[in-house]
N, C-alpha and C positions, 0 to 999 in steps of 0.2 A: 481328581484328588487321589491320594494314596493313603495307606495305613499299614502298620506292621502285619495285620491280618491278610491284607491283599497281597503284600509283598511275599508272604510265605506261600499263599495259595498259588500265586503266579510262578514261583520258583519250584513248585512241586506238582505241576499239572500232570507230568508223566506218571507220577504215582497213581493219580486218579484214573488215568487212561489204562494203566496196566491192571489195576483192580477190576475195572469194568470189563476189560477184554477177557479176563479169566472168568469172572462171575457170569457174564452174559452167555458164555458158551455152555452153561449148565441148563438143560431144558426142564426147568422146574414147573411143569404144568400140573397144577394141583387137581384140575378137573378130570384128568385122565389117570386111572389107577395104574396104568402101565408105566407112568412116569414117577411113581412114588419113590423109587430109589434116587431119581434125580432131584426130587424135592428135598430128600434127606441129605444128598450131597451138597445142595445149595446151602442148607443150614450149617453143615460142617464148614463149608468155605467161609461163610460169614463169621462164624465163631473164630476161626483162625485169623481172619482179617482184623477182628476186634482185638484179639490178643496182640497182634502185631502193632496195632495202633497204641496199645498201652493199657487197655482196660484190665484192671486187676481181677475182676470177677466176670466170667463169661460162662454161660451154661446153655445147653440145649434142653428145652422143655418138651417132652413128648405129649401128644394129645391122642385121642382115639383116631385122629386123622393124621395130618402132617405136623411136623415139629415146628416149634417157635424157638427163637433165639433171644436170650436175655443177657444183658450186660449191665454192669454198674461201675462207676468210677466216682468214689466219694470225694467231696471237697475236704481239704484240711480244715476249713472253717466249720466247726460243729453247728453253727447257726445258719449256714448257707441254705437257701431254698433248694428244693429237689425238683428237677425237671425230668419227665419221662418222654422219650421220643418213640412215637408209634410209626410203623411202616410194615411192609410185607415183602417177602422174598419169592413168593410164587408168582407165576405169570399166566397169561391167557393162552389158550390154544392158538395155533398159527394158521389154521384153515381160513381161506383157501391158499395153500402154500405156493401155488403157481403164480399168484399175484405179487409175490415178494421179488423185489429187484435184486436182493442179495439173500443168501440163505439166512433164515431168521435167527439161527444160533451161531452165526459166524459174524461177529461185529465188524462193521465197515464204516470208515470215516469218509464222508464226501463233503465237497464244498457246496454250501447252499447260499441263497440270497442274503441271509442274515448271519452267515458265518459257518464254521465247520459243524457238521451234524454227525452224530453217531447213530447208525441204524442197527437195530436188533430188537428181538422181542424182550421186553423188560427194560429197554434202555432208559425209559423215564418212569414206567409203571411196573415196579416201583424201585428197581434196583438202583437206578441213577439217583433217585431222591434219597435213598438210604446211604449209598456210597459217598455222597457229598458230605455226610456227617463224619466220616472217617478223616477226611482231609480237614474239615472244619474244626474238629477237636484238636488236631495237631497244630493248626494255625492259631487257635485260641491260646494254647499253652505257650507256643513260641512267642506270640505277641505280648503276652502278659508276664512272661518269665516265670510262670508258675509250674510246680511239679504236679499239682492236682487242679482240676477245673475250679472256676470261681463258684459254680453251683454243683451240687451232686447231680450227675447225669446218669440216667438209666435209659436203656433201650429195650423195647419189646417189639421184635420183628416176627410177625406171624407167617405161617405157611399155607393159609387157607383162605385168604381174603378173596381171591378170584373164584372161589367156590362157595362164597356166601358166609365165610367165617362161622361154620356150624358149631365149632367147639370153643370159640373165642370167649364168650361170656362165662362159660364154666371155668376156663383157664384163669380168667381174671378173678373170679370168686375164690378159686382154690389158692391163688398166689397173691391175694390182695395185700397181705402184709409185706411181701417183697416189693410190690409195685407202688406202695404208698408214695404220693408225690404232691407237690403244690401246684403244678401246672403240667398239662400234657401238650407236647409239641407234635402235631400231626404232620408228617412229611409224606403225603400221598396225594398232593394236589399241585396246583401251579399258579401261574399269573396270567394276566389278561393279554399280554403281548411282550415281545422281546425288549421293547423300550417303554414298557408300562409297568413299573414296579407296583405290585399289588399284593393283597393278602385275602385269602378266602376267609369268610366269616360265618358261613353256614353251609350245611350239606343236607340234602333232602333224604327222607326215609324211603323205604321200599316195602311193598307187599305184593304178593302174586296170587293168581288163581288159575285153575284149569277147569274148563267147562266142557261137559259132555252132554250132548243131546241125543236121545235114542228114539227112533221111530218104529218101523216094522222090526220084527224079530230077526229077519234076515234081509239081505239085499234082494230087491225085487226087480223084475223085468219092467222097464219104464214104459214099454208099449202096452203091457197088460194091466199095469197098475198106476201109471202116471196120471195125475189129475184126479185120482180117487183116494189117495192116502197122503198124509203129510210127509214132506221130505225134510229130514233133519238138516241137510245142508242149506236149504232155503230158510229154515227157521234160524239157523246160526247166522246167516248173512243178515237177516232182519234184526236179530238180537244185537249183533255187533254194530250195525248201522245206528242203533239207538243209544250207543254208549255216550255220545255227545249230543248236545242240543245245537240249535242253529248259531248260538253264540260261542260254541267251542267249549262249553262247560260240561263237566262229567255229570251224568244223570243218576248216579247211584243215590238212593235216598239217604240223606244225612251226611253225604260226603264232605260238604263244606262247613258242617256245623262247628267243628273245632278249629277250622283254619284261622290262624292269627293274621289279621289284615296287615298289609305293608303300611308302615307309617310314612308320613310325608318325608321325614328325614331319610328313611331307608330308600325310598324311591329317588330322592334327590342324590343320594350317594351312588346308587346304581347308574343314574343318568350321567354321572361324571366319567364313567368308564367308556373310553372310546370304542365305538363299535360300528363297523362298516358292514351293513347288512348284505349289500350286493357282493362284497368280497367274501363274506362268511358263507353265503349261498354257493358261490362259485368254488370256494375252497373246502374247508373242513366239513361243511354240511352236505356238499355235493347234491344240492337239491334245486328244483326249478322254482320254488316259491316258499315263502314263510307263511305259517298259519298258526292257529292256536286260539286261546281264550281271548275274547274281545275285551278291549279296554286296558290291555297290558302290552308293554314292549316285548320284543323278542327276548332280550336279556332277562326280563322279569319272568316270562313264560318258562324259560329253560332253567332258571336258577331259584326262583322264589315263589312259584305257584305249583299247586298239585296237578298231576296229570294222570291220564290213563292211556295205555298203549296196547294195541293188539300185537303180540309178538309172533304168533303163528296160528294158522288155521289148517286143518286137514280132515279128510274123510273121503269115502267113496273111491273111485278109480282114478289114478293119476299116471298110469303107464302109457305106453305108446298106443296110438290109435284111439278107439273109443270102446267103451263098454256100457251099454245102455241099461243103467240100473237106477233105482232109487236106493241110496245107501241106507244101511241100518243105523249108522251113527255119524255124528259130526263132532269135532273137537276144536277147542281154541285155548290158547294161553294168553293171559292178559296180566300186565303188571301196572302198578300204581306207584307213582312217586309222591311222597308226602312231605308236608312242610310243617313249620312250628305248630305244636300243640295237637297235631293229628297223631293217632295211635294205630299201629299196624293191626292190633287185635280187633279193632272196630270193623275192619274190612270184610271179615267173613260174613257177618250178618248183613252188611250193606250189599255185598255181591249176591248173596242168596236171595235177598228181597228183590233186587233188580232183575235177576234171572227169572224168578217166579212170575214177576209182573209182565215179562215179555215172552213167556213160553206158551205157544198155542196149544189148543186141545189136540190130544193124540201124540204129543211129544213129552217124553220123560226127561227131566233135567237132573244132572248131578254136578255139584260144585265142590271142588277140592281146594281149600285154602290152607297151605301149610302153616303150622304153628310158628310163632316167632316173628319173622320179618325184621326190618331195620327201622329204628326210630330216627326221626330227624334230629339235628343238633345245630347249635349256633354258639358263637362266641359273644362275650360282652364287649361291645365296641368301646366302652369307656373304662375298662379295667386297667390297672397298672401293668398287667402282663401283656395286654394288647399294646400299650404304649411302648413297652420294651421291644416287642416284635417290630413295630413300625420304625423305631429308632434303628434297629439292626438292619432292616431292609433298606432304610434310607441311606445308611452309611455304605452299604454294598452297592447301591445304585446311584450314589452321588446326588441325592435329592433330599429335600426336607421331609421329615416324617409326616408332616401334614399333607404332603403331596402323594403319599402312598395311598392307592385307591383300594376300596373294598369290593370284592367280588363274591359271588355265591356259586357253589359247586352243585351242578344239577344231578350228579351221580350220588351214589350211596355207599356207605361203608359202616364198619362197626364202631364208629366214634362215639355214638350215643351210649354204647355199653361201657366205654371208658368213663364217661361222666357218671353213669348210674352206679357203677361198682366202686370206682375210686373216689368219686365226689370231688374231682379236680376240674378246674376250668380248662377249656381248649383254646389253643392258638394254632394257626396253620402256617407252615413254612414249606413251600414246594417250588420246584423250578420248572414244572411242565408248562406247556403252551397249548392252546386250543388246536394248533396245527400239528401236534405231535403224533396223531393217528394212533392213539392208545386203543387197544383191543382190535386194531385193524392191521392189514398187511403194511409192511414198511414203517412200523413204529420207529420213532426216532427221538433223540433229545438234541436240542441245540446246545452245543458244548459251552458257549459263553454263558448261557443261563445256569448251567451246572456250576461253573466257576463262581458266579455271583451267589448262587445258593450256598456253596461251601463257605464263602466269606461271610454271608449273613448269619450262618450258623455259628461261626466263630465270634461274631459280635454279640449274638444273642445271649451266650452264656455270661458275658460280662454285664450286659444290660439287665438280665434277670437277677443277677446277684444283688442289685440295688433295690429290688422290688420288696416292699414290706408285706409279704404274704401273711394272712392270719395264722395264728399258731395252730398246729395240727394236734 
């Protein structure tokens, strides 16, 4: 099938390619202070691109960290709904750089098994997902013959998502009047597969903790003192081994008290998503086996169940050769992914109680749980906005909206802040794939997915214009 939106997108693919080629060359790594000028340059580039697209209002909003970009294009219809697109223009670090097949900030197009791929840091996370809206807006206007969009469209593209969005909630609160909307369109996700049109309907939350165990006041000679005093590294190994029980469940007291159980309908919808576990293990997971909480499928474990992961452990001597010591300290970093109804604020007490219960005599424990964290969020599967999204994706992928599948994103972002501050429902439109190697060397975007994403965005503004949102 074809449509005016698709015809426009197809005729202007080189515009999308040129935009990405320029934008992806800017190393906007927010986690590295040395790249702060590049993050600022990335914001300037996006602001110029939005003005070229036709947005009448484009502003760069400073924060105590990296700048965000705001744009607005009001519909000529004063009663039109207001949609806010969320994304980010910062990217992950590129280490280890030697594993990249092409320089990470020199975009390269290669032929892949599913079509042409664009390789670069940020190709899909999240510059590709944002750039598709530039072409999608132009396609919407051309297809409908309008001078303004069918809905008022706002964009808020932050510059600190890859650093945990530390200033995002404050920015939302300070600019809430400018950001008021009826629906938020999150474009920082993806779909289940290149031939599997789908929509993310939930994202997990995140909390983290750093644990320090102290034993002797100084490193001790293991020959003179070994077997006579507690070893903090031994204690840490025992502690972390107790993080899960034999069923793969997290052992923190109260950890599951607020977890909203998956309904039969939700499990049935997840089961519709095609998933080849062997291919997943051999491909994006790069793992020898699947594991996790008993009683749940792999897709449920990584998208819909809470988890605890040890991210790093260190202490003692790790240099060449050996140094026969009992170290004075041991350290570990642990993160927790949270699901519906869990609260990041609850984790501090839970982690401290768990550490206290597993700390042996002679070991002093210190637990640092940063304030904040990320709350989980979810879309209403039966809302009119969701129906509009499914219709838009269905048209872009030549399928019935009822055949668009629902997926869950195992990662975390600041989407819950958007809900809390703006009070608007979320829908997710992204063009990424599980095989896109986000946060890893050789990040890529499958270009045909990006084309479909631009078309879906063009359809979405027309579909949302017909939604009877409640009066604000």
